[in-house]
Structures are given as C-alpha cells and as structure tokens.
C-alpha positions in Angstrom: 28.4 -4.2 -39.0 26.3 -3.8 -35.9 26.0 -7.6 -35.6 29.8 -8.0 -35.9 30.3 -5.3 -33.2 27.7 -7.0 -30.9 29.4 -10.4 -31.3 32.8 -8.9 -30.5 31.4 -7.2 -27.4 29.7 -10.4 -26.3 32.8 -12.5 -26.8 34.9 -10.0 -24.7 32.5 -9.6 -21.9 35.1 -9.0 -19.1 36.8 -6.2 -21.1 33.4 -4.6 -21.7 32.7 -4.8 -18.0 35.9 -3.0 -17.1 35.1 -0.4 -19.7 31.6 0.2 -18.3 32.9 0.4 -14.7 35.7 2.8 -15.8 33.2 5.1 -17.7 30.9 5.0 -14.7 33.7 6.0 -12.3 34.7 8.8 -14.7 31.2 10.2 -14.9 30.7 9.8 -11.1 33.8 11.7 -10.2 33.0 14.4 -12.8 29.5 14.8 -11.2 31.0 14.8 -7.7 33.5 17.6 -8.6 31.1 19.8 -10.7 27.8 19.4 -8.9 28.8 18.8 -5.2 32.4 20.3 -5.1 33.5 16.9 -3.7 31.1 16.9 -0.7 29.5 13.8 -2.0 32.3 11.4 -3.0 32.5 10.0 -6.5 32.4 6.4 -5.1 28.9 7.1 -3.6 27.6 8.4 -6.9 29.2 5.4 -8.7 27.4 3.0 -6.4 24.1 4.8 -6.9 24.6 4.7 -10.7 25.4 1.0 -10.6 22.2 0.3 -8.7 20.2 2.3 -11.3 21.8 0.5 -14.2 21.1 -2.9 -12.5 17.5 -1.9 -12.1 17.2 -0.8 -15.7 18.8 -4.1 -16.8 16.4 -6.1 -14.8 13.4 -4.2 -16.0 14.4 -4.4 -19.7 15.2 -8.1 -19.7 12.9 -9.4 -16.9 15.9 -11.2 -15.6 17.4 -11.6 -12.1 21.0 -10.5 -12.6 20.6 -6.8 -13.5 22.6 -5.4 -16.3 24.5 -8.7 -16.9 21.3 -10.2 -18.2 21.9 -8.1 -21.4 24.2 -10.1 -23.7 26.9 -7.6 -24.3 27.1 -6.8 -20.5 27.3 -10.4 -19.4 30.9 -9.9 -18.3 29.7 -7.7 -15.4 28.3 -10.8 -13.9 31.8 -12.3 -13.8 33.4 -9.1 -12.7 31.0 -8.8 -9.8 31.0 -12.5 -9.0 32.5 -14.4 -6.2 35.9 -14.9 -7.8 37.0 -11.2 -7.9 35.2 -10.6 -4.7 37.3 -13.2 -2.9 40.4 -11.8 -4.6 39.6 -8.3 -3.3 39.2 -9.7 0.2 42.5 -11.5 0.1 44.2 -8.4 -1.3 42.7 -6.3 1.5 44.0 -8.7 4.1 47.5 -8.7 2.6 47.4 -4.9 2.7 46.8 -4.8 6.5 49.7 -4.4 8.8 49.2 -5.4 12.5 51.8 -2.8 13.6 49.6 -0.1 12.2 46.6 -1.0 14.4 48.8 -0.5 17.5 48.9 3.2 16.6 45.2 3.5 17.3 45.7 2.3 20.8 43.2 0.6 23.0 40.4 2.9 21.8 41.0 1.8 18.2 40.9 -1.9 19.1 37.8 -1.5 21.2 36.1 0.4 18.4 36.7 -2.5 16.0 34.9 -5.0 18.1 32.2 -2.6 19.2 31.7 -1.5 15.6 31.3 -5.1 14.3 28.9 -6.2 17.1 26.8 -3.0 17.0 26.4 -3.1 13.2 25.5 -6.8 13.4 22.9 -6.3 16.1 21.3 -3.5 14.1 21.2 -5.7 11.0 19.6 -8.5 12.9 17.0 -6.2 14.2 16.2 -4.9 10.7 16.0 -8.5 9.4 13.6 -9.4 12.2 11.4 -6.4 11.4 11.1 -7.7 7.8 10.0 -11.1 8.9 13.2 -13.2 8.9 13.4 -15.5 11.9 15.9 -18.2 11.1 19.5 -17.9 12.4 21.1 -18.3 9.0 19.2 -15.4 7.4 19.5 -13.2 10.5 23.3 -13.7 10.6 23.8 -13.1 6.9 21.8 -9.9 6.9 23.4 -8.8 10.1 26.9 -9.4 8.7 25.9 -7.5 5.5 25.1 -4.5 7.7 28.7 -4.6 8.9 30.0 -4.4 5.3 28.8 -5.7 1.9 31.9 -7.9 1.9 31.3 -9.6 5.2 27.6 -10.4 4.2 28.3 -12.6 1.2 31.3 -14.3 2.9 29.2 -15.1 5.9 26.2 -16.2 3.9 28.3 -18.5 1.7 30.0 -20.0 4.8 26.7 -20.8 6.6 24.6 -21.8 3.6 22.3 -18.8 3.2 20.1 -18.5 0.1 21.2 -16.3 -2.8 18.2 -13.9 -2.1 19.4 -13.4 1.5 23.0 -12.9 0.4 21.8 -10.3 -2.1 19.9 -8.5 0.7 23.0 -8.5 2.9 25.0 -6.8 0.1 22.2 -4.2 -0.3 22.3 -3.5 3.4 26.1 -3.0 3.2 25.8 -0.7 0.2 23.2 1.5 2.0 25.5 1.8 4.9 28.5 2.6 2.7 26.6 5.3 0.8 25.2 6.9 4.0 28.7 6.9 5.5 30.2 8.6 2.4 27.5 11.2 2.4 27.1 11.7 6.1 30.7 11.9 7.3 31.5 15.5 6.2 28.3 16.7 7.9 28.9 15.0 11.3 32.7 15.5 11.4 32.7 18.8 13.2 30.3 17.5 15.8 32.3 14.4 16.7 35.8 15.9 16.6 36.7 14.1 13.4 39.7 16.3 12.7 42.8 14.3 13.7 44.4 10.9 13.0 43.4 9.3 16.2 39.7 10.0 15.9 39.9 9.0 12.3 41.2 5.6 13.3 38.4 5.2 15.9 35.8 6.3 13.4 37.1 3.8 10.8 36.9 1.1 13.5 33.3 2.0 14.4 31.9 2.3 10.9 34.0 -0.3 9.2 33.0 0.1 5.6 36.3 0.8 4.0 34.8 2.5 0.9 32.4 4.5 2.9 35.0 5.7 5.4 37.6 6.4 2.8 35.1 8.3 0.7 33.6 10.2 3.6 37.0 11.2 5.0 38.2 12.2 1.5 35.4 14.7 1.4 36.1 15.8 5.0 39.9 16.0 5.0 42.0 13.9 2.6 44.8 13.7 5.1 42.7 11.6 7.4 41.9 8.9 4.8 44.9 6.6 5.5 44.2 6.6 9.2 40.5 5.7 8.9 41.2 3.1 6.2 43.6 1.3 8.5 41.0 0.3 11.1 38.3 0.0 8.5 40.4 -2.7 6.7 40.9 -4.6 9.9 37.1 -4.3 10.6 36.4 -6.2 7.4 38.7 -9.0 8.3 37.4 -9.1 11.9 33.8 -9.3 10.6 34.7 -12.1 8.2 36.1 -14.0 11.2 33.4 -13.3 13.8 30.2 -13.3 11.8 30.2 -16.9 10.5 31.5 -18.3 13.8 30.9 -16.5 17.1 28.1 -14.3 16.0 26.4 -17.0 14.1 26.5 -19.4 17.1 25.2 -16.6 19.4 22.3 -15.9 17.0 21.5 -19.6 16.7 21.4 -19.9 20.4 18.9 -17.1 20.7 16.7 -17.7 17.7 17.2 -21.5 17.2 
C-alpha cells in the first residue's frame, strides 16, 4: 500500500509540489496570526520554512537540490525552476500599468533608479568581500541583491554559474525577509503612513514580496501603492542589470 502511494506521489510530482507549498503557506499564515499578531508577515515565515525544508532535504539525501532530491518531492524542482519563474516575471510585467507610476511623481521615478543602483552596489560590495572578483559573478550577485528575480534573470543572460545564481537568489531572499520584518518597525520613523511615501518606499526597496508583506503588517491600505513601484523596480532591474550595470561593472573590474 505504501509503495503504491509512493509511486502515485512520485508520478504526480507537480501536484505534490503545489500541495506542499499550499500547506506551508497555511502553516505560515497561522503562525503569523497566532504568534506574532501579523507583525511578521506569513510570507516571511513561509520563506524561512522553505529554506529549512531545503536544508533538511539536502542533509538527508546529500544532494544539491534541497527537498526536490527526495523522490516524492521532485516536482518542487520543476515548480521552482526557470519555467514558472519566467512565467511569474511575464505575469508581473503584464500587471504593471505605466499610468500608475505617474501617480508617484518625480520622487517615485527617482526612487526606482536609486533603489536599483544602490542595491546593486551594495550587492557588488558584499560579493567582493566574499572573494568574487570577475564581472559576471559580481553583476549576478549585485542583481540578486536588488531582488531574487533579477538575480537569476541576469545570471542566465550573462552566463553566470549555477552556484553564483543560487547565491544571488539567497541574497534576494535575505533582503525580502528583512524588508518584511523590518518595515513595521521603521514605518513611524520614516513617515510611511500615506500612499505617496509607500510608493517611494516600494521604489527604493524593490522586492515586491518584501514590500507587500511589510506594508501589510504596517497598514494594509498602503500595499497597492508600494506594490506598484516595487513591480516596476523588478522590471527595471531586469533591464538594467544585464546591460548597463554589467557593462559598468566590467569596465571597472575587467
């Protein structure tokens, strides 16, 4: 009976993957509500749980793909692979409306470019501190610091290794989690209490999930405004990182 069940789960890996993610999200939002009263958003807890599960999967199997190295969870590798990632990027781009960005004014537009460049520079600095010196690796990790979507898109475009792309995703995840957790605590000190500042904040931070989660814990009414500029941030990063920022990094570091 167990063998039949195991074979059924293995043969329907993608369905199992969606089920695991759904259960993880349910548990995460339950913990967020009961333990933190919503101060730490469920998305942040879900990301943390995902990292723990990936670590456990790697330790148990000795593999390199986390939980997807276990047979019945192989569908998670497909669900988290490039196909659905690119689909999410395209869906995000189609959801962006240029007329909305005009509502943020000049400050909102400036915050977008400043946010991308500042995050990129910080990421390059971190990569240098860890011993990376080639332009491809520096650019990929710097792009990942912008968001964990921009990192793999940039790395794939400029030919980075899978290890460096993974590091770029990790950098973006750390930023997303810190943004989710930290936003409610810094909101009152930076005047994050109205739509305009929410748009500027979304442009500076950029990580859509982090900004949305952080603003949801601060004031749910601000989420749509921060998400608008954060969405454009991802698109802008995907355009700038593998082109202008890569060429600038290559000119400086060779």
